[in-house]
TIDRENGU-915642 format. One line per field, with one value per residue (C-alpha): residue number from 1; y, z, x. Coordinates in Angstrom, 1 decimal. Each point is the difference from the previous one (the first is absolute). Last residue first. Layout:
REM residues N
nr = (NUM | ...)
Y = (Y | ...)
Z = (Z | ...)
X = (X | ...)
END
This chain:
REM residues 576
nr = (576 | 575 | 574 | 573 | 572 | 571 | 570 | 569 | 568 | 567 | 566 | 565 | 564 | 563 | 562 | 561 | 560 | 559 | 558 | 557 | 556 | 555 | 554 | 553 | 552 | 551 | 550 | 549 | 548 | 547 | 546 | 545 | 544 | 543 | 542 | 541 | 540 | 539 | 538 | 537 | 536 | 535 | 534 | 533 | 532 | 531 | 530 | 529 | 528 | 527 | 526 | 525 | 524 | 523 | 522 | 521 | 520 | 519 | 518 | 517 | 516 | 515 | 514 | 513 | 512 | 511 | 510 | 509 | 508 | 507 | 506 | 505 | 504 | 503 | 502 | 501 | 500 | 499 | 498 | 497 | 496 | 495 | 494 | 493 | 492 | 491 | 490 | 489 | 488 | 487 | 486 | 485 | 484 | 483 | 482 | 481 | 480 | 479 | 478 | 477 | 476 | 475 | 474 | 473 | 472 | 471 | 470 | 469 | 468 | 467 | 466 | 465 | 464 | 463 | 462 | 461 | 460 | 459 | 458 | 457 | 456 | 455 | 454 | 453 | 452 | 451 | 450 | 449 | 448 | 447 | 446 | 445 | 444 | 443 | 442 | 441 | 440 | 439 | 438 | 437 | 436 | 435 | 434 | 433 | 432 | 431 | 430 | 429 | 428 | 427 | 426 | 425 | 424 | 423 | 422 | 421 | 420 | 419 | 418 | 417 | 416 | 415 | 414 | 413 | 412 | 411 | 410 | 409 | 408 | 407 | 406 | 405 | 404 | 403 | 402 | 401 | 400 | 399 | 398 | 397 | 396 | 395 | 394 | 393 | 392 | 391 | 390 | 389 | 388 | 387 | 386 | 385 | 384 | 383 | 382 | 381 | 380 | 379 | 378 | 377 | 376 | 375 | 374 | 373 | 372 | 371 | 370 | 369 | 368 | 367 | 366 | 365 | 364 | 363 | 362 | 361 | 360 | 359 | 358 | 357 | 356 | 355 | 354 | 353 | 352 | 351 | 350 | 349 | 348 | 347 | 346 | 345 | 344 | 343 | 342 | 341 | 340 | 339 | 338 | 337 | 336 | 335 | 334 | 333 | 332 | 331 | 330 | 329 | 328 | 327 | 326 | 325 | 324 | 323 | 322 | 321 | 320 | 319 | 318 | 317 | 316 | 315 | 314 | 313 | 312 | 311 | 310 | 309 | 308 | 307 | 306 | 305 | 304 | 303 | 302 | 301 | 300 | 299 | 298 | 297 | 296 | 295 | 294 | 293 | 292 | 291 | 290 | 289 | 288 | 287 | 286 | 285 | 284 | 283 | 282 | 281 | 280 | 279 | 278 | 277 | 276 | 275 | 274 | 273 | 272 | 271 | 270 | 269 | 268 | 267 | 266 | 265 | 264 | 263 | 262 | 261 | 260 | 259 | 258 | 257 | 256 | 255 | 254 | 253 | 252 | 251 | 250 | 249 | 248 | 247 | 246 | 245 | 244 | 243 | 242 | 241 | 240 | 239 | 238 | 237 | 236 | 235 | 234 | 233 | 232 | 231 | 230 | 229 | 228 | 227 | 226 | 225 | 224 | 223 | 222 | 221 | 220 | 219 | 218 | 217 | 216 | 215 | 214 | 213 | 212 | 211 | 210 | 209 | 208 | 207 | 206 | 205 | 204 | 203 | 202 | 201 | 200 | 199 | 198 | 197 | 196 | 195 | 194 | 193 | 192 | 191 | 190 | 189 | 188 | 187 | 186 | 185 | 184 | 183 | 182 | 181 | 180 | 179 | 178 | 177 | 176 | 175 | 174 | 173 | 172 | 171 | 170 | 169 | 168 | 167 | 166 | 165 | 164 | 163 | 162 | 161 | 160 | 159 | 158 | 157 | 156 | 155 | 154 | 153 | 152 | 151 | 150 | 149 | 148 | 147 | 146 | 145 | 144 | 143 | 142 | 141 | 140 | 139 | 138 | 137 | 136 | 135 | 134 | 133 | 132 | 131 | 130 | 129 | 128 | 127 | 126 | 125 | 124 | 123 | 122 | 121 | 120 | 119 | 118 | 117 | 116 | 115 | 114 | 113 | 112 | 111 | 110 | 109 | 108 | 107 | 106 | 105 | 104 | 103 | 102 | 101 | 100 | 99 | 98 | 97 | 96 | 95 | 94 | 93 | 92 | 91 | 90 | 89 | 88 | 87 | 86 | 85 | 84 | 83 | 82 | 81 | 80 | 79 | 78 | 77 | 76 | 75 | 74 | 73 | 72 | 71 | 70 | 69 | 68 | 67 | 66 | 65 | 64 | 63 | 62 | 61 | 60 | 59 | 58 | 57 | 56 | 55 | 54 | 53 | 52 | 51 | 50 | 49 | 48 | 47 | 46 | 45 | 44 | 43 | 42 | 41 | 40 | 39 | 38 | 37 | 36 | 35 | 34 | 33 | 32 | 31 | 30 | 29 | 28 | 27 | 26 | 25 | 24 | 23 | 22 | 21 | 20 | 19 | 18 | 17 | 16 | 15 | 14 | 13 | 12 | 11 | 10 | 9 | 8 | 7 | 6 | 5 | 4 | 3 | 2 | 1)
Y = (64.4 | 0.1 | -1.8 | -3.3 | -1.8 | -3.5 | -2.1 | -2.3 | -3.5 | 2.2 | 1.8 | -2.7 | -1.6 | 3.0 | 0.2 | -3.6 | 0.4 | 3.3 | -2.5 | -2.5 | 2.9 | 1.1 | -2.7 | 1.9 | -2.2 | -2.6 | -2.7 | -2.0 | 2.8 | 2.3 | 0.8 | 2.7 | -1.1 | -0.2 | 3.3 | 0.2 | 2.4 | 3.9 | 1.7 | 3.3 | 1.0 | 2.2 | 3.3 | 1.4 | 2.7 | -2.6 | 1.9 | 2.2 | -2.1 | -3.1 | 2.0 | 1.0 | -3.1 | -1.9 | 2.5 | -0.5 | -3.9 | 1.0 | 1.9 | -2.8 | -2.5 | 2.2 | 0.1 | -3.7 | -0.6 | -3.4 | 1.6 | -3.0 | 0.4 | -1.8 | 2.6 | -1.1 | 3.1 | 0.6 | 2.2 | 0.3 | -1.2 | 1.3 | -0.4 | 2.3 | -2.1 | -0.9 | -3.5 | -0.9 | 1.4 | -1.8 | 1.5 | -2.8 | 1.4 | -1.9 | -0.7 | 2.1 | 1.2 | 2.4 | 2.2 | 1.8 | 1.6 | -0.8 | -3.2 | 2.1 | 2.1 | -3.3 | -1.8 | 2.7 | 0.3 | -3.9 | -0.6 | 1.8 | 2.6 | 0.1 | 3.0 | 0.0 | 0.6 | -2.6 | -2.6 | -2.8 | -1.0 | -3.4 | -2.2 | 1.3 | -0.2 | 2.5 | 2.9 | -2.5 | 2.1 | -1.8 | 1.0 | 0.3 | 3.6 | 0.7 | -2.0 | -0.5 | -2.3 | -1.1 | -4.0 | -3.0 | -1.3 | -0.9 | -2.2 | 0.0 | -3.3 | 0.0 | -1.7 | 2.6 | -0.7 | 2.0 | -0.9 | -3.4 | -1.5 | 0.4 | -1.2 | -2.9 | -1.1 | -3.8 | 1.5 | 3.9 | 0.3 | -0.5 | 2.7 | 2.7 | -1.6 | 1.2 | 3.7 | 1.5 | 3.2 | 1.5 | 3.5 | 1.9 | 3.6 | 2.9 | 2.3 | 0.8 | -1.4 | -0.1 | -2.2 | -3.4 | -0.2 | -2.8 | 2.1 | 0.5 | 1.4 | -1.9 | -0.5 | -2.2 | -2.1 | -2.6 | -2.5 | -2.1 | 1.2 | 1.2 | 3.6 | 2.8 | 1.2 | 0.1 | 3.7 | 1.2 | 2.0 | 3.6 | 1.5 | 3.8 | 3.9 | 2.3 | 1.0 | -1.6 | 0.6 | -2.9 | -2.4 | -0.8 | -3.4 | 0.5 | -1.1 | -3.5 | 2.0 | -1.7 | 2.5 | 3.0 | 1.5 | -1.0 | 2.0 | -2.7 | -0.1 | -3.2 | -2.3 | -2.4 | -1.3 | -1.6 | -0.5 | -2.3 | -3.1 | 2.0 | -0.3 | -3.1 | -0.9 | -3.1 | -2.1 | -2.7 | -3.2 | 2.4 | -0.9 | 0.1 | 3.4 | 2.8 | 3.6 | 0.0 | 3.0 | -0.6 | 1.8 | -0.6 | 3.3 | 1.2 | -1.7 | -1.7 | 0.5 | -0.6 | 3.8 | 0.1 | -2.5 | 3.4 | 1.6 | -3.1 | -0.2 | 3.2 | 0.3 | -3.4 | 1.2 | 3.2 | -1.2 | -1.9 | -2.8 | -1.8 | -3.4 | -3.4 | 1.7 | 0.8 | -1.6 | 1.1 | -1.1 | 1.3 | -1.1 | -0.7 | 3.4 | -1.4 | 0.3 | -0.2 | 1.2 | 3.1 | -0.1 | -2.3 | 3.0 | 2.4 | -2.1 | -1.4 | -1.6 | 2.7 | -0.4 | -3.8 | 0.6 | 2.6 | -2.0 | -3.2 | 2.5 | 1.0 | -4.1 | -2.0 | -1.0 | -0.8 | -0.1 | 0.6 | -2.2 | 0.4 | -3.0 | 2.4 | 2.7 | -0.8 | -2.8 | 2.4 | 3.0 | -3.0 | -0.4 | 3.5 | -1.1 | -1.6 | -1.1 | 0.6 | -1.3 | -3.5 | 0.2 | 0.0 | -3.0 | 0.9 | -1.3 | 0.1 | -0.4 | -1.3 | 0.0 | -2.1 | 2.4 | -2.1 | -0.9 | 3.8 | 0.4 | -2.6 | 0.9 | 3.7 | 1.7 | -3.0 | -0.9 | 2.7 | 2.6 | -2.8 | -0.2 | -3.5 | 0.2 | 2.9 | 2.6 | 0.2 | -0.2 | 0.1 | -0.2 | -1.1 | 1.7 | -0.4 | -2.3 | 2.7 | 0.5 | 3.3 | 0.1 | 2.0 | -0.6 | -4.0 | -1.5 | 1.7 | -0.7 | -3.1 | -0.7 | 1.5 | -2.1 | -3.5 | 1.1 | 0.4 | -3.3 | -2.2 | 1.2 | 2.2 | -0.8 | 2.8 | -1.3 | 2.9 | 1.8 | 0.6 | 4.0 | 3.3 | -0.7 | -3.4 | -0.9 | -1.8 | -3.6 | -1.8 | -3.1 | -1.9 | -0.7 | -1.0 | -1.8 | 1.6 | 0.0 | -3.9 | -1.3 | -2.5 | -3.4 | -2.9 | -3.0 | -2.2 | -2.5 | 1.8 | 0.1 | -1.5 | 2.4 | 0.1 | 2.4 | 2.3 | 0.5 | 2.3 | 2.4 | 1.0 | -0.9 | -0.3 | -3.3 | -0.4 | 2.7 | 0.3 | 2.6 | -1.1 | 1.7 | 1.8 | 3.8 | -1.6 | -1.8 | 3.6 | 0.3 | -3.5 | 0.1 | 2.6 | -1.7 | -2.5 | 2.3 | 0.1 | -2.0 | 0.0 | -2.6 | -0.3 | 3.2 | 1.7 | 3.5 | 1.8 | -2.2 | -0.3 | 3.7 | -0.1 | -2.3 | 2.3 | 2.8 | -2.1 | -1.2 | 3.7 | 1.6 | -2.8 | 0.3 | 4.0 | 0.5 | -1.6 | 2.4 | -0.3 | -3.5 | -1.5 | 1.0 | -2.2 | -1.4 | -1.9 | -2.1 | -1.8 | -4.2 | -1.3 | -1.6 | 1.9 | 3.0 | -1.0 | -1.1 | 3.6 | 1.3 | -2.8 | 0.6 | 3.6 | 0.3 | -2.7 | 2.5 | 2.1 | 3.4 | -1.1 | 0.1 | -2.6 | -2.3 | -0.7 | -2.7 | 0.1 | -2.9 | 0.8 | -3.6 | -2.5 | -0.7 | -4.2 | 0.5 | -1.2 | 3.0 | 2.1 | -2.5 | 0.0 | 3.9 | 0.3 | -1.7 | 2.1 | 2.7 | -1.2 | -0.4 | 3.4 | 1.3 | -1.2 | 1.6 | 3.3 | 0.4 | -0.6 | 1.6 | 0.4 | 1.7 | 2.9 | 2.6 | 3.2 | -0.4 | -0.1 | -3.1 | -0.3 | -1.9 | -0.7 | -1.0 | -1.3 | 0.9 | -2.9 | -0.6 | -2.6 | 0.0 | 3.7 | -1.5 | -2.7 | 2.9 | 1.5 | -3.0 | -0.7 | 3.1 | 0.6 | 0.9 | 1.4 | 3.0 | 1.3 | 2.1 | -2.7 | 0.6 | -2.7 | -2.3 | 0.7 | 1.5 | 2.8 | 1.0 | -2.9 | -2.4 | 0.7 | -1.9 | -2.7)
Z = (-96.7 | 0.2 | -2.5 | 0.9 | -2.9 | -0.9 | -1.9 | 0.1 | 1.5 | 2.7 | 0.2 | 1.0 | 2.1 | 2.3 | 0.4 | 1.4 | 2.3 | 1.3 | 0.3 | 1.5 | 2.5 | 1.2 | 0.1 | 1.0 | 3.0 | -1.3 | 2.7 | -2.2 | -0.9 | -3.3 | -3.3 | -1.9 | -3.3 | 0.8 | -2.5 | -2.2 | 0.1 | 0.4 | 0.8 | 1.5 | 0.2 | 3.4 | 0.4 | 4.0 | 1.9 | 2.2 | 0.2 | -3.7 | -1.8 | 0.8 | -0.5 | -3.5 | -0.7 | 0.7 | -2.0 | -3.1 | 0.3 | 0.2 | -3.3 | -1.7 | 1.0 | -1.5 | -3.0 | -0.6 | 0.8 | 1.8 | 3.1 | 3.2 | 0.1 | 2.2 | 1.3 | 0.6 | 1.2 | -0.7 | 1.8 | -1.2 | 2.2 | -0.3 | -2.3 | -2.1 | -3.1 | 2.5 | 2.3 | 0.9 | 3.0 | 0.7 | 0.3 | -0.4 | -1.2 | -0.7 | 3.7 | 0.9 | -2.9 | -2.5 | -1.8 | 2.1 | 0.9 | 3.7 | -0.7 | -1.9 | 2.7 | 2.4 | -1.6 | -0.2 | 3.9 | 0.3 | -2.0 | 2.9 | -0.3 | 0.7 | -0.8 | -2.1 | -3.5 | 0.1 | 3.0 | -0.2 | 3.3 | -0.8 | 2.3 | 3.0 | -0.7 | 1.6 | 2.2 | 3.0 | 2.8 | 3.3 | 3.6 | 2.8 | 0.2 | -3.1 | -2.0 | -3.1 | -2.8 | -3.0 | -1.0 | -0.3 | 3.3 | 1.8 | 2.4 | 3.4 | 1.8 | 2.1 | -2.6 | -2.5 | -3.2 | -2.9 | -2.2 | 2.4 | -1.5 | -3.3 | 0.6 | 1.8 | -3.0 | 0.8 | 1.2 | 0.7 | 3.9 | 3.1 | -0.9 | 2.1 | 2.5 | 3.3 | -0.7 | -1.4 | -2.4 | -1.9 | -2.6 | -2.0 | 0.3 | 0.5 | 2.8 | 1.7 | 3.4 | 0.7 | -2.4 | 1.2 | -1.2 | -2.6 | -2.3 | -2.9 | 2.6 | 2.2 | 0.7 | 3.5 | 0.6 | 2.9 | -0.1 | 2.8 | -0.3 | -3.5 | -1.1 | -0.2 | -3.0 | -3.9 | 0.3 | -3.5 | -1.9 | -1.9 | -1.9 | 0.6 | -1.8 | 2.6 | -0.1 | 3.6 | 1.7 | -0.2 | 2.4 | -0.6 | -1.1 | 1.2 | -3.0 | -1.4 | -3.4 | -1.4 | 2.1 | 0.2 | -2.4 | 0.4 | 3.4 | 1.7 | 1.4 | 1.8 | -0.4 | 2.5 | -1.6 | 1.8 | 3.7 | 0.6 | 0.0 | 1.2 | -2.6 | -0.7 | 0.2 | -1.1 | -1.0 | -2.5 | 0.4 | 0.8 | -2.8 | -2.1 | 0.8 | 1.9 | 0.5 | 0.4 | -0.8 | 1.8 | -1.4 | 1.7 | 1.0 | -3.5 | 1.5 | -3.5 | 0.0 | -3.9 | -0.5 | 1.5 | -2.7 | -2.3 | 3.3 | 1.3 | -3.2 | -0.7 | 3.5 | -0.8 | -2.9 | 1.1 | 3.0 | -2.3 | 1.3 | -0.5 | -0.8 | 1.3 | 2.4 | 0.7 | 2.6 | -0.2 | 3.3 | 1.2 | -3.0 | 0.7 | -1.2 | -3.0 | -1.6 | -3.9 | -2.0 | -0.5 | -1.0 | -3.1 | -1.0 | 0.3 | -2.1 | 1.5 | -2.4 | 1.4 | 3.6 | -0.3 | -1.4 | 2.9 | 2.4 | -1.9 | -0.7 | 3.8 | 0.9 | 1.5 | 3.4 | 0.5 | 3.6 | 0.9 | -2.7 | -0.5 | -2.3 | -2.6 | 0.6 | 0.6 | -3.4 | -1.7 | 0.9 | -1.2 | -3.3 | -0.5 | -1.3 | -3.3 | -2.2 | 2.6 | 2.5 | -1.7 | -0.8 | 3.8 | 0.5 | 2.9 | 2.9 | 2.9 | 3.8 | 2.6 | 3.9 | 2.3 | 1.2 | -1.1 | -3.3 | -0.7 | 0.8 | -2.4 | -3.2 | -0.2 | 1.1 | 1.2 | -3.9 | -2.1 | 2.0 | -0.2 | -3.9 | -1.1 | 0.3 | -1.7 | 1.2 | -1.4 | 4.0 | 1.9 | 4.1 | 2.1 | 3.9 | 2.2 | 2.9 | -0.3 | -1.0 | 1.0 | -3.1 | 1.1 | 3.0 | 0.8 | -3.2 | -1.6 | 3.7 | -0.1 | -3.5 | 0.2 | 2.9 | -1.8 | -3.0 | 1.5 | 2.8 | -3.7 | -1.6 | -3.0 | -1.8 | -2.8 | -3.9 | -1.9 | -3.2 | -3.1 | 0.7 | 0.4 | 0.1 | 1.1 | 2.0 | 2.1 | 0.6 | 2.8 | 1.6 | 2.3 | 3.5 | 0.6 | 3.6 | 3.3 | 0.8 | -1.3 | -3.5 | 0.4 | 1.0 | -1.2 | 0.9 | -2.3 | -2.4 | -3.6 | -2.1 | -3.5 | -3.1 | -2.4 | 1.6 | -0.1 | -3.6 | 0.3 | 1.9 | -3.2 | -1.2 | 0.5 | 2.1 | 1.5 | -2.1 | -1.3 | -2.6 | -3.3 | -1.4 | 3.0 | -1.9 | -2.3 | 3.0 | 1.1 | -3.1 | -0.4 | 3.5 | -0.2 | 0.8 | 2.2 | 2.7 | 0.1 | 1.4 | 0.1 | 1.8 | 1.2 | -0.2 | 0.3 | 1.2 | -2.3 | -3.0 | 0.3 | -0.4 | -3.2 | -1.6 | 1.0 | -1.3 | -3.3 | -0.8 | 0.5 | -2.2 | -2.7 | 1.1 | -0.1 | -2.6 | 2.6 | 2.5 | 3.8 | -0.5 | 3.8 | 2.5 | 2.9 | 3.7 | 1.1 | 2.2 | 2.7 | 1.3 | 3.5 | -1.0 | 1.3 | -0.7 | -4.0 | 0.3 | 1.2 | -3.2 | -2.5 | 1.4 | -0.4 | -3.1 | -1.2 | 1.1 | -3.1 | -0.4 | -2.1 | 2.2 | -1.5 | 2.7 | -0.1 | 2.8 | 1.9 | 2.5 | 3.2 | 1.2 | -2.4 | -2.9 | -0.6 | -2.5 | 2.7 | 1.6 | -2.1 | 0.0 | 4.1 | -0.8 | -2.0 | 2.4 | 2.7 | -2.7 | -0.7 | 3.7 | 0.9 | -2.7 | 0.8 | 3.0 | -1.2 | -2.4 | -3.7 | -2.4 | -3.8 | -3.3 | 1.9 | -3.0 | -0.1 | -4.2 | 0.4 | 2.4 | 4.1 | 2.5 | 3.2 | 3.5 | 3.1 | 3.1 | 1.4 | 3.3 | 1.6 | -3.7 | 1.9 | 2.3 | -2.0 | -2.2 | 2.6 | 0.9 | -3.6 | 0.1 | 3.2 | 3.7 | 0.1 | 1.4 | -3.5 | 1.6 | 1.2 | -0.2 | 2.0 | -3.0 | -0.8 | -3.2 | -1.7 | -3.4 | -1.9 | -2.5 | -3.2 | -1.7 | -2.3)
X = (-85.3 | 3.9 | 1.5 | 1.7 | 2.2 | -1.5 | 2.2 | -3.2 | 1.5 | 2.0 | -2.9 | -2.5 | 2.7 | 0.3 | -3.8 | 0.3 | 2.5 | -1.7 | -3.7 | 2.1 | 1.3 | -2.9 | -2.4 | -3.4 | -1.6 | -2.5 | 0.7 | 1.9 | 2.4 | -1.4 | 1.5 | -1.7 | -1.6 | -3.9 | -0.5 | 2.9 | 2.6 | 0.3 | 3.1 | 0.5 | 3.2 | 0.9 | 1.4 | 0.5 | -1.3 | -1.9 | -3.6 | 0.4 | 2.3 | -2.5 | -2.9 | 1.4 | 1.3 | -4.1 | -1.4 | 2.2 | -0.7 | -4.0 | 0.3 | 2.1 | -2.6 | -2.7 | 2.0 | 0.6 | -3.5 | -1.2 | 0.2 | 0.6 | 3.7 | 1.9 | 2.4 | 3.9 | 1.3 | 4.0 | 2.4 | 3.5 | 3.2 | 3.8 | 2.8 | -1.2 | -1.2 | -3.0 | 0.0 | -3.9 | -1.6 | -3.8 | -3.2 | -3.5 | -3.0 | -3.6 | -0.6 | -2.8 | -1.4 | 1.3 | -2.9 | -1.1 | 3.6 | 1.0 | 1.5 | 2.5 | 1.3 | -0.1 | 2.3 | 2.5 | -0.2 | -0.5 | 3.9 | 1.3 | 2.7 | 3.6 | 1.6 | 3.7 | -1.3 | -2.5 | 0.3 | -2.8 | -1.4 | -1.0 | 2.7 | -0.9 | -4.3 | -2.1 | -1.1 | -1.3 | -1.0 | 0.1 | -2.2 | 0.7 | 1.1 | 1.1 | 2.0 | 1.9 | 0.5 | 2.0 | -0.4 | 2.3 | -1.3 | 3.1 | -0.7 | 1.6 | 0.4 | 2.8 | 2.3 | -1.2 | -2.4 | -0.3 | 3.5 | 0.6 | -3.5 | 1.6 | 3.1 | -1.8 | -2.4 | -1.0 | -3.3 | 0.0 | -0.4 | -0.9 | -2.4 | -1.3 | -2.8 | 1.1 | 1.4 | 2.6 | -0.7 | 2.4 | -0.8 | 2.2 | 0.0 | -2.3 | 0.2 | -3.3 | 1.1 | 3.5 | 2.9 | 1.3 | 3.4 | 1.1 | 2.1 | -2.4 | -2.5 | -2.7 | -3.5 | -0.8 | -3.1 | -0.2 | -2.2 | -1.9 | -3.0 | -1.3 | 1.8 | -2.2 | -2.3 | 1.2 | -0.8 | -1.3 | 2.7 | -1.0 | 3.3 | -1.1 | -0.3 | -1.0 | -3.6 | -0.3 | 3.4 | 2.9 | 1.6 | 3.4 | 1.0 | 3.7 | 2.1 | 1.5 | 0.4 | -3.5 | -2.0 | 1.6 | -1.8 | -4.0 | -0.4 | -2.2 | -4.0 | -0.3 | -3.4 | -1.8 | -2.8 | -2.8 | 0.1 | -2.7 | 2.9 | 3.4 | 2.8 | 1.8 | 3.1 | 2.8 | -2.7 | 0.7 | 2.4 | 2.7 | 2.1 | -2.6 | -1.1 | -1.9 | -1.2 | -3.9 | -2.9 | -3.4 | -3.1 | -2.8 | -0.2 | -1.2 | -3.3 | -1.4 | -4.3 | -0.5 | -0.2 | 4.1 | 1.0 | 1.5 | 1.1 | 1.8 | 1.7 | 1.2 | 1.6 | 1.9 | 1.3 | 0.9 | 1.9 | 2.5 | 1.5 | 3.1 | -0.6 | -1.2 | -2.4 | -3.8 | -2.5 | -3.7 | -1.0 | -4.1 | -1.6 | -3.5 | -1.3 | 1.0 | -3.7 | 0.4 | -2.7 | 0.6 | 3.8 | -1.0 | -1.9 | 2.4 | 2.6 | 2.6 | 3.3 | 2.6 | -1.2 | 0.6 | 3.5 | 1.1 | -1.0 | 2.6 | 2.8 | 0.0 | 0.3 | -2.3 | -1.8 | -3.9 | -1.8 | -3.6 | -1.8 | -3.8 | 0.0 | -1.6 | 1.7 | 3.2 | -0.7 | -1.3 | 3.3 | 2.6 | -2.7 | 1.4 | 3.3 | -1.7 | 3.0 | 2.6 | -2.1 | -0.3 | 3.7 | 0.9 | -2.3 | -2.8 | -0.4 | -2.6 | 1.3 | -1.7 | 1.2 | 1.9 | 2.7 | 3.0 | -1.9 | -0.4 | 3.4 | 1.4 | -1.5 | -0.7 | 3.1 | 2.3 | -0.7 | -1.3 | 2.3 | 2.8 | -0.6 | -0.3 | -3.6 | -0.9 | -2.1 | -3.8 | -1.2 | -3.4 | -0.4 | -2.5 | 0.2 | -3.3 | 1.9 | 2.8 | 3.2 | 2.4 | 1.4 | 3.0 | 0.7 | -1.7 | -0.1 | 3.1 | 2.1 | -0.7 | 0.9 | 3.2 | 0.8 | -1.5 | 2.3 | 3.4 | -1.0 | -0.7 | 3.1 | 0.0 | 3.4 | -0.2 | 0.3 | 1.6 | -1.6 | 2.4 | 1.1 | -1.8 | -3.5 | 0.7 | -3.5 | 1.6 | -0.1 | -1.4 | 1.0 | -2.4 | -0.9 | 4.0 | 0.6 | 0.3 | -3.8 | -0.2 | -1.1 | -2.4 | 0.3 | -2.1 | -0.1 | 0.6 | -1.9 | 1.4 | -2.8 | 0.4 | -0.1 | -2.3 | -1.8 | 2.6 | -0.5 | -3.1 | 2.3 | 1.4 | 3.7 | 3.4 | 2.3 | 3.0 | 1.3 | 3.6 | -0.1 | -0.3 | -2.9 | -1.6 | -0.5 | -3.1 | -1.8 | -2.2 | -1.4 | -1.6 | -0.9 | -2.8 | -3.4 | 1.6 | 1.5 | 3.7 | 2.7 | 4.0 | 1.4 | 3.9 | 0.5 | 3.7 | -1.5 | 2.3 | -0.2 | -4.0 | 0.3 | 2.7 | -2.7 | -2.9 | 1.6 | 0.9 | -3.6 | -1.2 | 2.2 | -1.7 | -3.1 | -0.3 | -2.6 | -3.0 | 0.6 | 0.3 | 1.7 | -0.1 | 1.8 | 2.0 | -1.0 | 2.6 | -1.2 | 2.7 | -0.7 | -0.6 | -2.8 | -3.0 | 1.4 | 0.6 | -3.8 | -0.8 | 1.4 | -1.3 | -3.8 | 0.1 | 1.2 | -2.0 | -2.8 | 0.5 | 1.6 | 3.0 | 3.1 | 2.1 | 1.6 | 3.4 | 0.6 | 3.2 | 1.3 | 0.2 | -0.6 | 1.4 | -2.0 | -0.9 | -3.1 | -2.2 | 0.4 | -1.6 | -2.8 | -0.6 | 0.0 | -3.0 | -1.9 | 0.9 | -0.7 | -3.6 | -0.3 | 0.3 | -1.3 | -3.5 | 0.2 | 1.2 | -2.9 | 0.7 | -2.5 | -0.1 | -1.0 | -1.9 | -1.3 | 1.3 | 0.4 | 3.6 | -0.3 | -0.1 | 1.6 | -0.9 | 2.8 | -1.7 | -2.5 | -1.6 | 1.8 | 2.1 | 2.2 | 1.7 | 1.4 | 1.8 | 1.0 | 1.4 | 2.1 | 0.9 | 1.4 | 2.5 | 0.2 | -3.3 | -1.5 | -1.7 | -2.7 | -2.3 | -3.9 | -2.1 | -1.3 | -4.1 | 1.3 | -2.3 | 1.4 | -0.9 | 1.5 | -1.5 | -2.2 | -0.9)
END
């Protein structure tokens, strides 16, 4: 078995298609496709676009044999497996609506996952629930009692008859898929993405950001159920006819250097990831691992999905410099499921654009004033300029548009903004105005034509009347050598005086109690010195901080779990 080639005889078209099936029909005329690697870095499956087209058409006719009406939702557990692509594109050919869902992230979370899966199936009104055969037992636990026409693995479709009809793929104004949000501050909602919306976003992503050429090849470990993984690393490569190599998120988490080894071995040029993923890969590398890599072909290393700490990306580039990694390859983007994927990106080939801002007024909707070198500063990475057709405004609490360098709520309007949340008109009205403006729920400021995102509005902490960002506290903790990126979560809880107390939940990697106590005292001292507040440091076991389906810290859930533990133990807070 050989992977699909990088080179392709097919003339390059950069996403200029009316719908996803039209894009696949064109890509199927070439030799490229999807490739899947296991946890040892071995090629485990190959799915050329030509074979995918034929198998998706066949599956579409079998699905239609179930008597489903046009537009019926098909829940699809997003394993990193060829079956995901087969089912997803079968839905496109059949005029059905795929709904990618997350698989269990941890074996110990099966009971919680079953409840989450069931609720997602109810939200989207799925009539079919499908997963890759190898993991089917875990996936169907949440389906009992639901009104499903079918649930099972892809192999079960082999026993269904094909409906002998002319396939009618989803049109430009029909739904292409439902995309669940990550759920960082509330239960995930199902975003309605139509064909016109996603094709507009893909066309801009391919033509203006990645600037695909014949020599390009992509590598990804991102989950298929996440917007950056689905639109950025499944749909965009197909719509630009390039080959892509996959690792599962689980295998990446276990051995993150496999990502870089694949980039090196296959001379890949493009990859997307989260800041946490880049940080994890760097932390697991030893000097002897770096010197055997050749990353000189990597021309676009995109990062997004969370607030970007410039220092994290700079350290990644410095660590990989001996392997030929060019820091100018770093591209930062801002996007969300409600916009298919991308809203803005920095200019390819320019590298990071970093703004130094006075920290004092950041959380209070103040002015993001530039500081001089050597002065206290908060560093923000630019998320770039808006994609074509997008309008961006930063507004105050009264809804008025703020001038440049003033922090407020980020609102956007553009051609790939969602039409709404499926089955939830109330939630849609709260974030999407009648004239198409979307309240992103993020705080940001604009400098020139660049967007700088400062954090999620609902994550803010109000301590002693001051507004603080969780990342300010978490960043102080992560600067300690014992603490890795993502091991700290800052929350606020009610105190006995009717106000709020800052609490830093810290995943402890220190085995000895006195060493943990020393770390807590040191972090508390730095927080008091830099931010002027007291903060309780609460050690928690490793791998217990809750995360969203896309890997972001779920601070609201972490806060509630902490409050629940306190209620059970009747614990009294004391400063570390």
